[in-house]
N, C-alpha and C positions, 0 to 999 in steps of 0.2 A: 661191074663188080658185084659179086654175090651178095644178096641182102643179108646173108648170115655173117658176113665179115663187118667188123667195126670200121667206121670211116677213118681215113688217114689223110693228113696234110703233110707233105714232105717239104723240107727246107734244105736244099743242097747249096753248095757254094765252096770257094776256096778258104784256106786258113785265114782266121781273124776277119772274116767278112761280117761278122756279127750274127751269124745264124743261131749260135747257141743261146745268146741273150734273147733274141727275137722268138725262138722256138719255145723257150721256157715261158716267156710272158704270154705267148699265144695259147700255150696249153693251160695256163692258169685261167685265162679269160674264158676259155671254152669248157673248162672242167675236164679236159682230156688228159691222158697219160702222155709222158714225155720220154723219148728215146734220144739219148746222146750217143749215136753209134761211134763217134770218134773216141769216146771214153773206152769202149771195148778194145780198140786197137791200142790205146794208151796203156790200159791195164795189162794187155798181153805183152806189150813192150817192156813195161816196168818189171813184170814177173820174169821176163827173159833176161833182162839186165841183172836182176838180183840172183838169178840162177846161173849166171855166167854163160848163157847160151850164145853160140855163134849166130849172129844175125844174118848169116847167109845160109844157115841150115833150115831149109824150107820145111822138111819133114818134122823136125823137133819143134819148130815154131807152130806148125799146124796142129800138132798134138797138144801143145800147151794151150792153144786157142780153144780147142774143144774141151779141154779138161779144167782149165783154171777157174777157181771158185770166185764168182763175181756176184755182187749184190748192190742194187740200187734201191734204196729206201730212205725215207725221211729226208730227202734232198742231199744224201750223202752217197759216196761211192766207196765200196769196200772190196778189198782183195782178201778173201778169207775173213778173218775177224778184224782186220786192220782198216781203218778209215784212211783212204789214199786220195781223198778229194783234192788235196793240195799237191801231193807228190806227183800225181800224173800230169800236172800242168807245168812241171819244170821243162825247160828248154831241151835238155838232153833226152827226156823221155819222149817229147814231141818229135824230135828228130828220129829216134829209134822207131816210133810208131809209124812215121812216114816211110821208113825203110821197110818194115815188115809188111805194111798195108799193100805193097806192090806184088806180094806173092799170092797167086791164085789159091794155093792150098790153105793159106791162112784166111783169106777172105771167105772161101767155102766153109771153113771150120766155124765161122761166126755168124753164118746166114741164119741158121735155126734159132740162135739166141735172139737175133734181131726180130724175126718173124713172131716170136713168142710175145713180143710187147703189144701186138695187135689185139687189144681186148676192149670191150665196151667200156665207157661210151664212145671212145675214139682215141686216136693216137696223133701226136705231132712228132715227126721224126726228123732229126737233122743229121747231115752228113755230107757224103760226096757222091753216093750212088743210091740214095733212098728212092728217088723218083724213077730212075733208070733200070735198076736191077732188083732191089729188095721189095719195093711196093710200086710196081709199074701200073697198077690199077688205082692208085691214089686219086681221090676225088679233086684234090687241089695240089699242084705242084709249083713250088717257087724256087727259083735259082737266084740266090743272093750274091751280088758282086759288089766290089769296092776297089778303088785304086790300090796299088801296092803301097804307096806312101800313106794313105789313110789307114790301111790295115797295120802297117808297121807302127804307126802312132798309137793305135788302139792296143796293140799287143804290148808295147812298151808300158803304157799306163796300167794295163792289167798286171804285168809282171812286178812293177814298182809297188802297186797296191798290195801285192802279196809279199813285199819285202825282198824281191829279187832284183839284181842289177839288170839294166837293159841298155844296150847300145843300138841306137836307131839304124846306123849303117849296117851293122851285123844282122839285125832283124830283117832289114829289107832285103839283104842278100839271101838270107835263109828262106824267107817267104817266096821269093822268086824261084829258088831251087825247089821248094816243095811244090809250087805250082807246076813247074816243069815235070817233076816226077809223077805227080797226080794226073796230069793231062796226057802223059806219054805212056803210062803203064798199060799193059796189054788187057788185063782184066779189070773191068769196071772203071775205065778212066773218068776223070772229072770232066763232065760235060752236061750241059743242060738238056733235060728231056725235051723232045720235040713239042710236047704240049705244056711245057713249064712257062710260067710268067716270070720274066727276068726283071729284077728290082735292083737298081744301083743305089746302095746305101752310103756312098762316099760323103754326101753332104746332108744326110738325113739322120735324125736320132732313131734309136731303137723304137721309141714310143711311136714315132711317125710311121716307120716300117710296119710295125704291128697293126696300126690302125689300117694301113693300106691292104694288108693281108686279111684282116677281119672284114673289111668291105668286100673283098673277093670271096670270102667264106660266105657271107650273107647272100651274095649274088647267086651262089651255087647251092645254098641251103645246107651247108656243111656244119653240123653240130648245133644248129639253131632251130 
């Protein structure tokens, strides 16, 4: 990795594996910037749904991905001037995001936006292809996994905390379908980088996972 580039830690994994919670906490401890790449796809999907775009129109979706006004600041996510931090977490938006994310043109349209987050003192990036496609030269790559049942329970709790109804059976089916789509897509499939450290968070708290990754970062001298 060029010395001119800020260090990067990537946290990849399937939906609801806890990577967002872990990545945010890790970024805070290290004083690094944080990239929630999934939010970029969710914002694109939300904008597409609001504009009434056909979710099979790859060209229109790719153009939207390149042009949509996105802002991450003060811990909030904005679409234009609107705070959509909660709106992008709705299940219908998540499903739409999973659909549009399989399109190569949409993914290509968001690459430059993701690379722009790599600034000093460093970056913690979470997603599905951070370590394999976007930041293949990251100094530390983690692939976070958890059982489908554990992930469904976490997702249910998250939804209910935000005042949304959650059905465990439906969530479990949805997670497995998203896993299939993410793993089978032609462009940037969900897969652990060859040099990634795989961590199973099924029976560990976010704090325990963060400490494990901090130990790995210390071993490699990343951000310390």
